C-alpha positions in Angstrom: -22.7 38.5 -26.3 -22.8 36.1 -23.3 -22.4 32.4 -23.3 -26.1 32.1 -22.6 -26.9 34.1 -25.7 -24.4 32.0 -27.7 -26.4 28.9 -26.8 -29.7 30.7 -27.7 -28.4 31.7 -31.1 -27.1 28.2 -31.8 -30.5 26.7 -31.0 -32.4 29.4 -32.9 -30.2 28.8 -36.0 -30.6 25.0 -35.5 -26.9 24.3 -35.3 -25.4 21.5 -33.4 -22.6 21.9 -30.8 -20.3 20.0 -33.1 -20.9 22.4 -36.0 -20.6 25.4 -33.8 -17.5 24.2 -32.1 -15.9 23.6 -35.4 -16.8 27.1 -36.7 -15.4 28.7 -33.5 -12.2 26.6 -33.6 -12.8 25.0 -30.2 -13.7 21.6 -28.9 -17.3 20.6 -28.2 -16.4 20.3 -24.5 -15.0 23.9 -24.4 -18.1 25.1 -26.3 -20.3 23.6 -23.5 -18.2 25.5 -21.0 -18.7 28.7 -22.9 -22.4 28.3 -23.1 -22.7 27.7 -19.4 -20.6 30.7 -18.5 -17.7 28.6 -17.1 -15.3 30.0 -19.7 -15.1 33.6 -21.0 -16.4 34.4 -24.5 -13.4 36.4 -25.9 -13.7 39.1 -28.5 -12.2 36.7 -31.1 -14.9 34.1 -30.4 -17.7 36.6 -30.4 -16.6 37.8 -33.9 -16.5 34.2 -35.2 -19.9 33.5 -33.6 -21.5 36.6 -35.1 -20.2 35.7 -38.6 -21.2 32.0 -38.3 -24.7 32.8 -37.1 -25.0 35.8 -39.5 -25.9 38.1 -36.6 -26.4 41.9 -36.8 -23.3 44.0 -36.2 -24.7 45.0 -32.8 -23.6 41.5 -31.6 -20.0 42.3 -32.5 -17.8 43.0 -29.5 -17.8 46.7 -28.5 -14.8 48.3 -26.9 -16.7 51.2 -25.3 -16.5 49.7 -21.8 -12.7 49.3 -22.1 -12.2 53.0 -22.7 -10.5 52.2 -26.0 -11.8 55.2 -27.9 -9.0 55.7 -30.4 -9.8 58.3 -33.1 -10.2 57.0 -36.7 -9.4 58.7 -39.9 -12.2 59.9 -42.3 -11.1 57.2 -44.7 -11.5 54.4 -42.2 -14.8 55.8 -40.9 -16.2 55.9 -44.5 -15.2 52.2 -44.8 -16.8 51.3 -41.5 -20.0 53.0 -42.5 -20.0 51.2 -45.9 -19.5 47.9 -44.1 -22.6 48.7 -42.0 -24.6 49.2 -45.1 -24.7 53.0 -45.5 -25.7 53.7 -49.1 -24.0 57.1 -49.1 -20.7 55.2 -49.5 -21.9 52.3 -51.6 -19.1 53.0 -54.0 -16.7 51.6 -51.4 -16.2 47.9 -51.2 -18.4 46.4 -48.5 -16.9 43.6 -46.4 -19.3 42.0 -44.0 -16.5 40.1 -42.2 -14.9 43.3 -41.0 -18.0 45.1 -39.7 -17.6 46.8 -36.4 -20.1 47.3 -33.6 -22.1 50.4 -34.7 -21.8 51.9 -31.2 -18.0 51.9 -31.6 -18.3 53.4 -35.1 -20.6 56.1 -33.9 -18.7 57.2 -30.8 -15.3 57.1 -32.5 -16.8 59.2 -35.3 -17.9 61.8 -32.8 -14.5 61.8 -31.1 -12.8 64.1 -33.6 -12.0 67.7 -34.0 -12.7 67.7 -37.7 -14.9 65.4 -39.9 -15.9 65.6 -43.5 -19.6 66.8 -43.7 -20.7 63.7 -45.6 -19.5 61.5 -42.7 -21.3 63.6 -40.1 -24.5 63.4 -42.1 -24.3 59.6 -41.9 -24.3 59.5 -38.1 -28.0 59.8 -37.5 -28.4 56.9 -40.0 -26.3 54.7 -37.7 -28.7 55.5 -34.8 -31.8 54.8 -37.0 -30.4 51.6 -38.5 -29.3 50.2 -35.1 -31.6 51.5 -32.4 -31.0 48.5 -30.3 -27.3 49.3 -29.6 -25.9 48.9 -26.1 -27.1 52.4 -25.1 -26.1 52.1 -21.5 -22.4 51.5 -22.4 -22.7 54.1 -25.2 -24.0 56.9 -23.0 -21.5 56.0 -20.2 -18.6 56.2 -22.7 -19.8 59.4 -24.2 -20.0 61.0 -20.8 -16.4 59.9 -20.0 -15.2 61.8 -23.1 -17.6 64.8 -22.8 -19.3 63.7 -26.0 -22.8 63.6 -24.5 -24.0 66.7 -26.3 -22.8 65.5 -29.7 -24.4 62.1 -29.1 -27.6 63.7 -27.8 -27.9 65.9 -30.8 -27.3 63.0 -33.3 -29.8 60.9 -31.4 -32.4 63.8 -31.4 -31.9 64.3 -35.2 -32.4 60.6 -35.7 -35.6 60.7 -33.6 -36.9 63.5 -35.8 -36.2 61.4 -38.9 -38.0 58.5 -37.3 -41.0 60.9 -36.8 -40.9 61.9 -40.5 -40.9 58.2 -41.4 -43.9 57.7 -39.0 -41.7 55.1 -37.3 -43.3 55.5 -33.8 -41.5 52.5 -32.2 -38.0 53.8 -33.1 -38.9 57.4 -32.2 -40.1 56.3 -28.7 -37.0 54.2 -28.1 -34.7 57.1 -29.1 -36.7 59.5 -27.1 -35.9 57.5 -24.0 -32.2 57.8 -24.6 -32.5 61.4 -25.5 -34.1 62.0 -22.1 -31.3 60.2 -20.3 -28.6 62.2 -22.2 -30.3 65.4 -21.3 -29.6 64.8 -17.6 -25.9 65.0 -18.3 -26.0 67.8 -21.0 -23.0 70.2 -20.9 -23.7 73.9 -20.9 -20.7 74.8 -23.0 -21.0 75.3 -26.7 -19.6 72.6 -29.0 -19.3 71.9 -32.7 -20.2 68.8 -34.5 -16.7 67.7 -35.4 -15.9 71.1 -36.9 -13.7 72.8 -34.3 -11.7 74.6 -37.0 -14.6 76.8 -38.1 -13.9 80.6 -38.1 -15.4 83.1 -35.7 -17.6 84.4 -38.5 -19.0 80.9 -39.0 -19.6 80.5 -35.2 -21.4 83.8 -35.0 -23.6 83.0 -38.0 -24.6 79.6 -36.5 -25.3 81.2 -33.1 -28.4 82.9 -34.6 -29.3 80.6 -37.5 -28.8 77.0 -36.2 -31.8 74.7 -36.0 -33.7 74.6 -32.7 -32.5 71.1 -32.0 -28.9 72.3 -32.4 -29.5 75.2 -30.0 -31.1 72.8 -27.5 -27.9 70.7 -27.4 -25.6 73.7 -27.5 -24.2 72.6 -30.9 -22.8 75.0 -33.5 -24.1 73.2 -36.6 -26.7 73.6 -39.4 -27.4 69.9 -39.6 -31.1 69.0 -39.6 -33.3 66.2 -41.0 -34.2 68.5 -43.9 -30.7 68.0 -45.3 -30.6 64.2 -45.0 -31.3 62.2 -48.1 -32.5 59.2 -46.1 -35.0 61.3 -44.1 -37.9 60.8 -46.5 
């Protein structure tokens, strides 16, 4: 979020500078400097603004550009997905105030040697639910960590789900990012966060994986047919 966007949101939500400054914990003068780009809009202020204006989580600050791609536990990831609204973990308490940027959630999920299968199945949903993520930063960060095949595969599966839903707009948008990721596709075989699989499992998947997994050199059986939200 930029200062200019902050000003746009304030006007769209019909909030005064006084109200907004109070919500952000700054003076009206300082808010004016933020909106004109004369002062930096920190992560803390972005979070406050996103909550105050009830913005989608894509407006939460993302840490992709900073290279801060710390791994998260399965438990934390499940909570992050629940906070974003994923119904597969609806039994977990949802806290809107702690929602993270979905691009951060997605890439940190992929940056793991081992993930529970239920968590992996949720990742195409993140792409479908938030197709307007900051894809340029997302792709750049994925390439920096050699995760472009995993991201490309998840994006391609999400695109196929969009086709099943007859959501042409989302399918076309994801198709553009799939095309970009293909330019940096790695030739080596990879797993979808299941690097502890046995040689027997690897050999089985080599010949029985879905076409989309073979295309992205992924050893996985995940396909839209197995996703509850695909219909």
